[in-house]
C-alpha positions in Angstrom: 61.8 -3.7 62.1 62.9 -2.1 58.8 62.3 2.5 58.9 59.9 3.4 55.9 62.4 5.8 53.7 60.0 7.7 51.8 62.4 8.5 48.7 61.7 10.8 45.6 60.6 7.8 43.1 57.4 7.5 44.9 56.2 10.5 44.6 53.4 11.4 43.2 53.5 14.6 41.8 51.4 16.2 43.5 53.5 18.1 47.1 49.8 17.8 49.0 49.3 13.9 47.9 53.7 12.9 49.0 53.0 15.0 52.4 49.9 12.6 53.0 52.5 9.8 51.8 55.0 10.4 54.3 52.5 11.4 57.7 51.0 7.5 56.4 54.6 6.3 56.3 55.5 7.7 59.4 52.7 6.3 61.2 53.8 2.5 60.2 57.2 3.4 61.5 55.3 4.4 64.8 54.3 0.7 64.4 58.2 -0.4 63.9 59.7 1.5 66.4 56.4 0.0 68.5 57.8 -3.1 68.0 61.3 -2.8 69.2 60.3 -1.3 71.9 58.8 -3.4 73.1 55.8 -1.2 73.4 53.3 -2.7 71.3 49.3 -2.1 72.4 49.4 1.0 73.6 50.9 2.1 69.9 48.5 0.3 68.4 46.0 1.4 69.9 46.8 5.2 69.2 48.4 4.5 65.6 45.6 2.4 64.7 43.1 5.3 65.2 45.5 7.6 63.4 45.7 6.1 60.6 42.5 5.2 60.6 41.3 8.9 60.0 44.5 9.7 58.1 43.6 7.0 55.5 39.8 8.2 55.3 40.6 12.0 54.6 44.4 10.8 52.4 42.0 8.3 50.1 39.2 11.4 50.2 41.3 14.4 49.4 43.7 11.4 46.9 39.9 10.3 45.1 38.4 13.9 45.0 41.7 14.9 42.8 41.2 12.1 40.7 38.0 13.4 40.5 39.0 16.2 39.1 41.5 15.4 37.0 39.1 13.1 35.1 41.4 9.6 35.9 40.0 7.4 34.1 41.0 3.6 36.4 39.4 6.1 39.7 36.8 3.5 40.1 39.6 0.8 40.3 41.4 2.6 42.0 38.8 3.7 44.4 38.2 0.3 45.0 42.0 -0.8 46.3 41.7 2.3 48.9 38.1 0.6 50.0 39.7 -3.1 50.5 42.6 -1.2 52.3 40.1 1.1 54.2 37.9 -2.0 55.1 40.9 -4.4 56.0 42.2 -1.8 58.5 39.1 -0.9 60.5 38.3 -4.1 60.9 42.1 -4.8 62.0 41.1 -1.6 64.7 37.8 -4.1 65.3 39.6 -6.3 67.0 42.4 -4.6 68.8 39.6 -2.8 70.1 37.3 -6.2 71.2 40.3 -8.1 72.4 44.3 -5.9 72.0 45.9 -9.1 71.6 43.9 -10.6 69.1 46.2 -7.9 66.6 49.8 -8.6 66.7 51.9 -5.1 66.2 54.6 -6.7 64.0 51.9 -8.4 61.9 49.9 -5.1 60.9 53.6 -2.5 61.1 54.7 -4.9 58.0 50.8 -5.3 56.1 51.6 -1.5 56.0 54.1 -1.2 55.3 54.3 -3.8 51.7 50.8 -2.3 51.6 51.7 1.3 51.5 54.8 1.1 49.8 53.9 -1.3 47.1 50.7 0.7 46.3 52.0 4.1 46.1 54.7 2.5 43.7 51.7 1.0 41.4 48.9 2.2 42.2 49.6 5.9 43.0 52.1 6.7 40.6 49.7 5.5 37.6 47.7 8.8 38.1 50.9 11.3 37.9 50.4 11.9 34.0 47.1 12.7 34.6 47.4 14.9 38.6 50.7 16.9 36.5 48.1 20.2 36.2 47.3 20.0 39.9 51.3 19.9 40.9 51.1 23.5 41.9 48.3 22.6 44.3 49.6 24.0 48.4 49.6 21.2 50.5 
């Protein structure tokens, strides 16, 4: 599984949010490492639970900062977040019912694609609006 590398072109200019994105990348990379090691069921359950908690935490923080900055497309961005969170929550519920129903390689591919694309296309749109918040600590 390819490892996602954080690059500076993914920075949204707010240290706290960049750190959150790095953590989400790390969780996604843990799934990829589990696939490579053949340890998918144990790691998938563990990572899915943590991912759900962290996704909700991150989305809440990101949306709060966008609200504070009066970001014009907050409603649209919020909808992207809700769609992603519901999808991952559904995967967690499927995994809880039947661990074999969630293919870790597919989950890793989905998360890697969504995360990198979301940061580079959606999150970078708010970067100018949050520029004044850049000094907010991580």
